[in-house]
TORLOSE-589698 format. One record per residue (C-alpha): residue in one letter; x negated, y, z negated. Coordinates in pm, whole numbers, padded with zeros to 5 digits, always signed. Layout:
REM TORLOSE-589698
AXYZ...
This chain:
REM TORLOSE-589698
R-02511+03042+01601A-02428+02757+01838L-02403+02520+01544A-02184+02765+01353K-01935+02769+01641K-01896+02392+01621V-01810+02371+01254P-01439+02352+01169S-01254+02651+01035L-01278+02501+00688I-01586+02342+00537L-01517+02117+00242I-01769+02042-00022L-01624+01782-00253A-01820+01765-00573I-01771+01456-00784R-01933+01479-01122F-01946+01163-01329C-01907+01240-01695Q-02203+01118-01896Q-02021+01074-02223S-01947+00715-02321R-01597+00584-02266S-01431+00259-02361P-01376+00026-02064I-01036+00031-01900P-00845-00288-01984P-00730-00461-01665Y-00361-00427-01583R-00267-00307-01931T-00092+00024-01995P-00220+00165-01666S-00023+00485-01719R-00301+00596-01953Y-00538+00617-01657P-00385+00861-01410S-00485+00903-01047V-00736+01177-00976R-00561+01466-00803I-00771+01700-00595K-00707+02070-00650S-00894+02354-00486S-01114+02587-00692K-01061+02389-01012V-01249+02131-01212L-01028+01858-01356R-01130+01587-01601F-00957+01250-01621H-00978+00921-01807L-01147+00770-01501G-01454+00972-01596L-01447+01200-01292S-01429+01572-01244I-01367+01720-00903S-01422+02066-00762V-01357+02182-00409I-01552+02477-00265L-01398+02644+00038V-01591+02854+00291K-01377+03037+00547T-01531+03077+00891I-01245+03257+01063G-01161+03622+01012M-01475+03705+00814E-01584+04063+00847E-01936+04120+00974E-02034+04315+00666N-01965+04009+00449G-02296+03865+00567R-02514+04171+00522N-02660+04032+00198G-02734+03682+00324G-02591+03353+00203A-02349+03132+00393E-02170+03437+00536A-02487+03557+00705V-02536+03221+00879I-02175+03208+00995N-02187+03562+01134L-02534+03530+01288G-02537+03705+01624T-02663+03559+01951G-03041+03596+01976S-03068+03691+01610S-03272+03518+01343L-03242+03476+00970P-03501+03370+00711I-03426+03048+00523S-03563+02989+00175Y-03516+02761-00122H-03256+02881-00368S-03365+02919-00729C-03115+02642-00811F-03245+02410-00536G-03247+02045-00635P-03102+01700-00561H-02759+01793-00705E-02635+01435-00701D-02296+01562-00813L-02239+01740-00480L-02114+01533-00186L-01988+01641+00155L-01648+01517+00268E-01558+01515+00637A-01185+01546+00705D-00968+01632+01004D-00738+01933+01013K-00428+01746+00894L-00607+01598+00595I-00756+01936+00509S-00404+02076+00495D-00293+01790+00268I-00594+01836+00039F-00546+02207-00015N-00172+02171-00064N-00219+01913-00342R-00076+01629-00135V-00357+01376-00183T-00475+01157-00469L-00776+00936-00534R-00658+00598-00660G-00834+00301-00811L-00944+00161-01144A-01301+00179-01272D-01406-00152-01111E-01253-00074-00768D-01371+00125-00469A-01171+00446-00463V-00922+00519-00187L-00770+00852-00092C-00393+00852-00041T-00164+01099+00129K+00212+01062+00103S+00220+00794+00373K-00134+00668+00442T-00433+00517+00263Y-00797+00595+00344A-01113+00417+00233V-01385+00657+00118K-01723+00564+00268F-02064+00729+00252V-02238+00775+00587G-02609+00850+00597N-02747+01107+00839S-03097+01114+00989N-03071+01491+01038S-03116+01733+00750M-02804+01919+00645F-02868+02235+00443L-02607+02339+00190I-02610+02718+00167P-02388+02880-00097P-02221+03223-00066S-02436+03529-00130N-02274+03590-00470F-02355+03239-00594P-02479+03238-00958G-02857+03229-00988D-02917+03391-00648N-03226+03609-00697D-03227+03721-00334S-02882+03881-00336D-03025+04208-00203K-03201+04040+00090K-03052+03906+00410V-03171+03551+00362A-03005+03208+00360S-03097+03021+00043V-03066+02642+00055I-02934+02484-00263K-02951+02121-00146I-03047+01905+00150A-02768+01651+00205S-02864+01307+00331G-02513+01225+00451N-02145+01273+00387M-01833+01088+00284E-01589+00997+00558L-01230+00878+00538V-01124+00565+00727E-00756+00475+00743V-00696+00128+00597S-00402-00095+00515P-00254-00050+00167R-00387-00292-00094L-00060-00447-00207D-00169-00795-00315K-00209-00671-00672L+00150-00542-00665K+00274-00891-00586Q+00053-01039-00857L+00168-00797-01127L+00541-00823-01060L+00547-01201-01022E+00377-01244-01361N+00701-01159-01539P+01014-01202-01322F+01355-01099-01452G+01567-01405-01528A+01871-01534-01713G+01680-01558-02042E+01612-01187-02040V+01978-01114-01965E+02072-01302-02282A+01808-01110-02476M+01958-00783-02352M+02283-00881-02523D+02095-00895-02853E+01956-00549-02926D+01707-00683-03181D+01555-00936-02939F+01561-00688-02651G+01369-00433-02855K+01093-00689-02923R+01018-00760-02557D+00659-00720-02436V+00669-00401-02229A+00290-00417-02182A+00358-00672-01907L+00614-00442-01739Y+00541-00156-01501T+00708+00177-01441W+00674+00368-01114N+00393+00580-01262D+00215+00266-01381L+00224+00122-01030V+00112+00449-00870N-00191+00457-01100T-00274+00089-01048I-00197+00005-00683Q-00417+00147-00408A-00147+00257-00168S+00035+00576-00075D+00376+00642-00229E+00553+00551+00096E+00352+00230+00138L+00414+00139-00226R+00790+00179-00183N+00778-00039+00129G+00582-00298-00068L+00845-00301-00343Q+01116-00339-00082S+00938-00633+00084L+00926-00806-00256S+01298-00733-00312A+01204-00554-00634I+01455-00355-00840E+01413-00093-01111I+01568-00213-01439D+01556+00013-01747G+01275+00213-01587Y+01059-00091-01501W+01013-00243-01156R+01096-00615-01153V+01141-00904-00913I+01439-01129-00984D+01374-01491-01070E+01470-01715-00776S+01704-01933-00980Y+01887-01634-01129L+01921-01473-00786D+02063-01805-00666M+02333-01783-00937I+02437-01435-00822L+02446-01531-00453R+02648-01846-00517M+02902-01648-00718L+02925-01386-00441L+02986-01658-00180H+03242-01822-00408N+03429-01492-00441C+03421-01445-00063V+03588-01783-00012L+03830-01737-00302K+03946-01394-00187D+03919-01463+00186W+03660-01192+00247S+03476-01182+00579F+03099-01227+00558D+03067-00957+00825G+03267-00687+00646L+03230-00701+00268D+03359-00397+00084E+03079-00292-00152D+03301-00181-00439E+03514-00496-00428A+03213-00728-00404V+03026-00555-00686D+03332-00531-00911S+03398-00903-00868L+03041-00987-00974V+03064-00751-01271A+03380-00935-01374D+03169-01254-01365E+02933-01092-01620F+02655-00982-01386S+02529-00626-01423R+02636-00370-01163D+02275-00301-01065L+02203-00670-01002A+02529-00713-00810S+02436-00425-00579H+02084-00564-00551C+02221-00899-00432L+02394-00723-00142R+02070-00545-00047V+01866-00866-00061F+02101-01084+00145G+02291-00830+00351S+02273-00515+00558K+02494-00209+00552V+02712-00197+00863K+02916+00120+00820E+03046+00376+00577G+03410+00469+00611G+03547+00821+00600G+03683+00763+00252G+03342+00661+00122D+03406+00287+00167K+03080+00101+00226K+03080-00219+00427W+02812-00487+00414K+02735-00787+00631L+02574-01098+00484E+02279-01181+00711P+02294-01551+00812R+01915-01585+00832L+01857-01449+00481V+02129-01666+00328C+02013-01978+00513L+01650-01912+00424H+01738-01888+00055F+01911-02226+00058A+01627-02383+00257R+01388-02286-00025Q+01630-02433-00277V+01634-02766-00091L+01261-02795-00027R+01113-02648-00343D+00755-02786-00337E+00839-03111-00161K+00779-03246+00186M+01092-03393+00342R+01178-03574+00660V+01326-03320+00898E+01648-03520+00934S+01697-03544+00555F+01621-03176+00510M+01867-03066+00778E+02140-03280+00623E+02087-03140+00271W+02040-02787+00397K+02365-02775+00591K+02554-02904+00288K+02446-02596+00092I+02516-02340+00365P+02871-02202+00327D+03129-02254+00600G+03125-01970+00848I+02745-01942+00853E+02545-02150+01099G+02198-02264+01001R+01937-02315+01274F+01584-02441+01220E+01447-02142+01416M+01563-01917+01130L+01287-02060+00911Q+00990-01931+01113G+00720-01798+00884E+00869-01983+00585V+00827-02355+00663L+00593-02573+00867T+00622-02923+01006E+00366-03201+01031K+00369-03542+01195I+00292-03844+00978G+00303-04149+01201I+00633-04142+01383E+00796-03914+01124T+00807-03535+01120R+00810-03378+00776V+00890-03019+00678Y+00756-02821+00381V+00748-02466+00246F+00464-02243+00365S+00581-01885+00321V+00425-01576+00473R+00517-01399+00148S+00256-01606-00037L-00030-01505+00195P-00282-01223+00134S-00212-00890+00304T-00567-00829+00430P-00665-00982+00768D-00990-01143+00643E-00818-01328+00361R-00503-01402+00565F-00691-01579+00845S-00914-01759+00594V-00610-01908+00416L-00440-01997+00744F-00737-02186+00887K-00806-02364+00559H-00449-02486+00563R-00458-02590+00929P-00780-02581+01140K-00590-02538+01468W-00270-02347+01532E-00041-02328+01830W+00074-01973+01899K+00441-02049+01828D+00343-02158+01475L+00078-01890+01412E+00264-01581+01534P+00525-01568+01251Y+00240-01553+00997L+00082-01250+01165R+00386-01032+01241D+00365-00835+00918L-00009-00757+00946Q-00046-00385+01009V-00409-00287+01058P-00482+00075+01160R-00649+00106+01502L-00627-00270+01566S-00359-00436+01780M-00248-00798+01756E-00476-00882+02050G-00763-00717+01867L-00694-00920+01554L-00694-01244+01751L-01020-01154+01928K-01185-01066+01598Y-01076-01363+01387T-00991-01651+01622R-01110-01857+01916R-00852-01933+02183A-00836-02256+02381Q-00584-02345+02650P-00632-02688+02809S-00406-02605+03104A-00219-02307+03242D+00122-02439+03136S+00020-02552+02786Q+00047-02357+02461P-00273-02172+02360V-00442-02312+02050F-00627-02090+01801S-00908-02189+01565A-01136-01994+01330R-01409-01783+01487
């Protein structure tokens, strides 16, 4: 009885049955829409291409009438009175039942599960994750030294003791699955979209309907393809697409080739100078129409404003104003100057400022997290080392950072850690876990090395 009072109002038994029939292996990253995410639904068994079927059995422990337990089963245990006893026996269907697993979930997740707001995501060769609308959870099995008896309801099929007040055990569970919130696994998203960026060559092909119809769509990904391939919640996936400056073109999510994006930005800046537009108050319709007149698509023209600007206000008549962000514009031209080269800082600054349009001031501090400097003799050289190219998981991120540079001063390291979001772990916790800190004197910069 004391134990029954401690159990939550809902007990979930998540049964995962692996189909035994043979299936062809899932080809990696090809036509992922054929392999949908597994969606949990209560009181149903669903079969999917991933080879899983899922059923959820719900036992209510609140509001049960006392007479519900008069014939034994789970109801009799739940309604067991203080000082009372109840015989326990093996059910006629007792066995290992490897297809039955316990899932422990908090109240909020239980609500999401039974309102069809969760999915299990992952391909056949990946560890599954459970996703809500905004969070991702790793699914882990936790062993238990105590015996947990699974007792079905009294009307369970095969119950030969239905007329007796007895609790029949159908399985002894050795543990349960637990859900641990984790960061979304977005590195694959970056890999997939960068395989086939949208560039000027494809724009020319779009002009020719025959060539455009022959394009290889197997290397392109719709929203549903990404949902079924990337282990992240819908909200986290959208944030990942935004961080990559991706755009949906003809139903497929694409990143724009750097050189083609450079063409659009240069034309926008040229129009600003030609028509005496302020960088701090661009009218969206005018800016987009001018780029369309220069033979860029309307979608790409609007995308250019989103990549390099921010919306400042929307007038009463529906006029939308944009501001070109100096840091984003300057950062773009810094990449154009450096490419994959190392340059003397003085030479870089000279070339960089030539490319930056009048009215925008470029400062070296704008390039934090995108470039690094190194001393070679008496010279200081600068080169591209972008946070966008680093893995999103802490283990891999710190490994790459310390392979690139064994020791980091905090002012150099911090820009490469800002975007790391690890549930239940602060920045201080990350540094304690992955680094060693040394500070020769109280007024000197701390130096971090690999732990």
